[in-house]
N, C-alpha and C positions, 0 to 999 in steps of 0.2 A: 279388273284389279291390275294395277301396274305390277311388273315383275318384281321391282325392288320391294314394294309393299308386301307382295306375296311371300317373299323370302323372309322378310321381317316377321310377318305373321307366323310363318313356320317356326321361327325361333321362339315365339310366344307359346306355340302349341307344344314345344318340347318340354315346357315346365310340368304340365300335368302328366305327360308321358313318362318323364323321369320319376316323378313322385309316386305314381301308382305302382311302377315297377319296384321302386325302392321299398315301398310299404309291404310288398310281397315277401321280401327277403330280409329286411332289417331285423325281424324278430328271431331269426335263426340264432343270433348271438345273444339277444336280449332276453330270450325266454327263460333261461336258468335263473337269472337275477330277479326278474319280475315275479317268477313263480315262487321263489323263496320269500320275497317281500310280501306277496299277497296270500301266501299259503295255498296255492292252487294245487289241486289233485292232478293225477296223470290225465284223467279224462278232461278236466278243465284246461289243462295245458294244450291238449289236442285241439279243443275248440277255440282257444285263444289264437293259436297259430293258423288254424284252417278256416275259421268263420269268415274272415275277410275274403279270401280267394274264392270260396264257394258262393258267397253272396254276389261277388263280381260276376262269376260264371252264371249264376241263376238269373241275374237282373240285366245283364248286358244286352240281351235280345230285346227286352222291353224298352230299354233306354235308346237303342238304335231306332226302333220304330217311333218312339216318342219324340226323338230329335227330328226325324223327318216330318213330324206333324206340327210341333210347336216352334221349331227353329233350332238348328244345331248350335249356334252361338249362344242362344238363350239357355239351352240345356247345359251347355258347358259352364256358363257363369253360375247357374244355380248349383251345379255339382261342385264347383270350386269353392263357393261360399260354405256349403254344407261340409265339405272335406276339411276346411280350416277349423270350423267350430267343433266338429267331432274329434279332430286331432287333439284339441285342448282337453276335451272330456276324457279321452283315452289316456292322456298324459297324467292326469290327476285322479285316475280311477282308484277308489278306496278298497275294492274287492274284486275277485275273479269274475263274478257275474256282471258287474258294471263294465269291466274291460271286454268281456265277450260280447255284450250288447253293443258297446261302442265300436268294436272291430267289425261286427256284422253291419252296422249302419254305415261305417266307413266303406265297406264293400259296396253298399248300395250307391253311395256318392261316387266311388271310384268307377262304378259301372256307367255313370253318365259321362265320364271323361274320355274313356277309351274309344268308343265308337264315334263320339263327336269329333275328336281330333282327326281320326282317319278319314271320316266322311268330309270334313272341311277341306282336307288336303285335296280330295278329288274335285272340289269346287274351285279351289284357288289355283290349281295347276291343270288346265284343260289339255295342255300339250302332253302327249303320252310319255315322251322321254323325260321331260322335267318332272312329271308326276312320278315316274319310276325312281328318279333320284331322290325326290322328296320322301317317298315311302321308304326307301333304303335308309335315309337319315332318321326317319321316324322309328323304324325298327332298331336302328343302332342305338337310339336313345333309350328304347325300352330295355335292351339288354345291358347297356352301360349302367342304367339305373339299377338293374338287378345286381350288377357287380359292385356298384358303389354302396348299395344298401348295407351289406355287412361291414364294409370298411368304415363307413360313417358311423354305424352303430357301435363298432368296436372302439372307435375314438371317443364317442360320447360316453360310453359306459365306463371308460377309463377315467373320465374327468367329471361326469355328472351322474344323475340317477337315471333309471331306465325310461322315465317319462320323457326325457329329452329327445328320444328317438322319434317320438310322434310330433314334437313341436317344430321340427325342421320344416314340416309342410306349410306352416302358417305364413311365414313371409313370402314364400314362393307363390302360394295361392293368392295372397294379397296383390302381388305384382301382376298376376294373370288377370285379376278382376279390374285392375287399373288400366292395363294396356289392351286387353282383349277387345273392348268395344271400339277402340280406335283402329286397330290393325286387322281385325278379323271380320270377314263378311258374314252377313246373316243369310241363311238358306233354309228353306222349308219346301218339302215336296207339295206341289199343287194338288196331287191326287193321293196324298198319304192316307193310309187306311186308319180306321178307328182303332183305338187301343183295345185289345182283347184281354179284358181283366180276368176272365175265366182262364185263359191261356197262361197269363202271368202266374196265377195261383197254382195251376197244374204243373208248370215247369219248376217252380220253386219247391213244391212238395216232392216231386219226383227226385230232384237233385238231393235234397236233404235226407230223404229216406234211404236212398242208395248209399250216400256217404256214411250215414250212421251205421247202416248194416255192415259195410266194409270195415269200418273202424272197430266195431265191437265183436266181430266174428271170432277173433282170437283172444279178446280180452276177457271173455266170459267162459266159465267152465261148461255151461249148458247154453249153446248159441241158438236157442229157439227164437228169442226176440229179434236178434240181428237178422236171422234168416227170414223171418216174417217181414221185417222192414225192407229187406232187399226185394222180396217178391212183391210187396206193396208198391215199392218205388218203381219197379219195372212195369207194373200194371198201370200206375198213374202216368208214367211216361208213354205207354201205348195209347192211353186216352188222349194225351196231349198231341201225339202225332196224328191220330185220327181226326181230331178237331182241326188241326192246322191244314190238313189236306182237303177239308170240306169248306173252309172259309174262303170267301172271295178275296178278302184282304187279311191274310194270316199274320200272326205275330212273327212267325218264323216261316219263311217261304221255302218249304221243303222241295218244291218243284225244281229249285236250282240244282239239287243233287242229281237230277237226271243228266247233267253235264259231267261227263266222266272226269276230266281234269279238275273241275271244281270239287267233286267228291273226294278225289285223291288228295287234294291239298288240305281239305278240312280234316280228313282222317289222319293225315300226316301231322298236322298241327297238334291234334289231340295226343297222339301217341309219342311224338317227339317231346311234348310237354311232360308226359308221364316219365319218360326216360331221364330227361334233364333234371326235373324237380327231385325225383327219387335219388338220383346220383348226387345232386347237390346236398340233399339232406344227410346222406351217409358220409360224404366227404368232409363236410364241415364238422361233424361230430368226430370223425376219425382224426382230423388235424388237432382237435382240442384234447380229446379224451384218450386217444391211443398214442399219438406222437407228442402230446404234452405242450402244445403251443398255447399262448394266451389268446383271449378273444380277438384282440387287435391284430396280432400276428397271423392268426387263422384267417381273419377277414382279408388281410393283404395277400396271403397265399392262395386264397380262394378266388380272388378277383380275376385271374386269367380266364376263368370259365366265362364270365359275362363279357369280358373284353374280347375273348375269342369269337363269340357270336357277333359282337360289334364289328370286328374286322371282316368277318365273313359276309355280313350284310352289306357293308360298304363296297366290298369287292364284287358283289353279285351282279350289279348292272353291267360292269365291264365284262364279266365272264359270260353273261347272256348275249353279248354282241359277238362272241366268238363261237359259241356252241348253242345248240337248242336248249330251251329252258328245262324240259324234262331231264335231259342228260346232265345239266348243271346241278339240278336239285338232287337227282339220284346219286351222282358222283359225290356230292357233299355228304349225303347220308352214309355212303360207304366209308368215307373218311371218319365220320362219327362212330361207326361201328368199330373201326380199328382203334380209335381212341378209347372206346369203352373197354376193349379187350386188354388194354394196357393196365387197367385197374386190377385185373386178375393176378398180376404179378407183384402187387404191393405186399409188404410184410408188416408185422406188428412193431417193427422197429428196424434199425440199421440205416446205413448211409444211403442206400438206394431207394428207400421208401418214399421220401419226400420228392425227389426229382421225378420219379416214375408217376406218382399220383398227379403232380402238377402238369407234366407233359400229357398225361392221359386226359385230364379234364379240358386242357386247352385244345387238343386235337379234336376231341368230341364236340366241343362248342363251335370251333371254327367250321366244321363241316355242316352245321345246321344253318349257317348264314344264308345260303341261297334259298332254302325252304322258306325262311321267315321273310326275306325281302321279295323274292320273285313270286312266291306263293301268295302272299298277301296282295301283291299287285294284281295277280290273276283274279283273285276273289272280287276286289272292288272294281276292277276293270271290266267285269263280265256283266254288269248291270247298268241301266241308265243312271244319270246323276241323281235323280229324285229318289232312287232306291239305294243310294250309296250307304246311308246310315244302317239300313237293315243288313246289307251285305257285310259291312264292316263289323256289325255285331256278331254275325256268324263266325267270322274270322277270329274275333276276340273271344267268343265263347269257346271255340276249340282250343285257343291258346291258354286261357285262364283255367278252363275246366280241366284240361290235360295237366297243367302244372299243379293244381290243387289235388287232383286225383292221384298224381304221382307221389305226393307226400303220404297219402293214405295207403295206396296199394303197395308200393315198394317199402313203405314203413312197416306194413303188416308182414310182408315177406321177410324183411330183416329181423323183425321181432320173433318170428317162428324159427328162423335159422339160429338166432342168438340163444333162445331158450333151449333148443335142441342141443347145441354145443355145450351149454352150461348144465345139461341134464335137469333142467327145471329148477336149479338152485338160485337163479337170479333172473329177474324180468327185464333188466336194462343195464347198460353200462354205467349210467349215472347212479343207479341204485347200488351197483357193485362198488363204485368209488366211495359212496357214502358209507356203505357197510364196512369197507376195509379200514376206515378211520377208527372204528370201535373194536377192532380185533388186534391181537398181538402182532408185532411187526412182521414175523415170518408168515403167519397165516394171512395177514392183510396183503403182503406182497404176492403170495401164491394166488389169492383171489383176483387181484388186479391183473396178474399175468394171464390167467385163464380167461378173464373177461375181455381183455384186449385181443387175445387170439380169437375169441369167439366173434368179436365185433369185426375184426379184419376179415373173417370168413363171410360176414354179411356184405362187406364191400366187394369181395370176389363175386358173390352171387349176383349182386346188383349190376356189376360190370357185365356179366354174361347176359343177364336179362336185357340190359340196355343195348348190347350189341345185336341181340336177336331182333329187338324192336327196330333198330335203325336199318338193319339189312332187309328186313321184311318190308319196310317203308320204301326202300330204294326199288325193290321189285314192283311194289304197288304203283309207284309213280311212273315207271317205265311201261307198265302194262296197261294203265288206264289213260292212254292217249285218246284223243278224239276218234270216235269210230268213223266219222265223216270228215269233210274238209274242215280246215281251221275256221271257216265262217260260222261254225256252230258256237264259237265263243267270241263274238264281236266286242270290241271296246266301243265307247260312246263319246261323242263330242258333248260340249257343254249344253247344246240345245236338245240333246236326246237322240240325234241321228247317228247311225253306225259310222265308224271310221273306216278308212280304206283297209284292204286286206293286210298290208304290210305291218300294220300296228298290232295285229293279233299276236299274243305272246306264244301260243302253242300251235 
């Protein structure tokens, strides 16, 4: 493939990358309006917001292997067509159940897009340095999409109904379907393994049971069923791991985790996703319900978080040319920890609250850039090209699963802190706002003040938790360097042969 065509093809691949990321965050602002219109309960709201991310996380491994087998461009085209159709279904959903199902199926379609784009990049850019630049651009688009999602959603919600948030994907996917066959190469692994359908089922069941258990542990007075769901999910996950280790062509090649830097990056992607998603969830609600900004204004104020990651990922290749990659990644994570600690100082109001929260999320996000750019490059560069889809799926699984899990885990932590501060008189800040409208003015104002103070305490706790996570990941990355020479982690040329030593990232 000629270089010019390769870069044009990269531009085409940015469309699904942007849209999948936007779909993960757009509902943060649209959820209150669509919940009111559809009459969704609290549990239904959780599944509307989370079903997409968890289905992406549960299916992306399957789709990475499937792309290696049937062709990465073909799978990308199938996923793009399904994404466009399901976006229309979600936009015109008549009830919560329809929207939950549509969001879940959108997650399945989204799972075809993420590993296909990253795996195709490895085919289109055999040169290590160009591939690193392309992956940095790809990662930048992911997080720019995450930043633009709420901004675009806020604009659309101000002028149209909530369904317009989903329709944005339709013209972009149509453009991908028209240009993809012309600009993108087809690639399938000549020795790609058979699809492990039993493994697909086990991975999905394990993820969904664990997620259900986490969500419901604090929502029910007698948490027997959630606890059983957690235990069952862990048991099914153990069966999945055993099966993958025994298969000659596994759905998830867990043997890659024997490489210490590979394992460190995957773990870091999961936990960084938890910290960032949980922080994003709390900050967007803080901007709207505590500081009183409109959805559009909140979206604009929240955008520096995604843009900070974008800047960090674009700067990562240049940084890696000056210092070793583990030091670059770990240093960035320390910066993220410092940014998280700034959130501990925000108050329930006052002139300093807004600047402090914006600086905090920007610094937090900026520091994660080297992890997402350099770490992803390490993952896909440590396997032959015919296995790039499977490796990309592992990277994406860590990313999406961590992000979705962050909503659940830190959302639960925040709910516990909030109820404790409110002495059990209110379950959520949104509920307190609604209740205050039916009380006398002085009582309503008192309830709102207490609820906002309680929610601000949730932001403080989330900042501390995120700082601990980032600091721990920095230590992990520095301590899990290769036990032997860098040759333990070779990159590969287009024909499958190992590249020379100087191309090895760690």
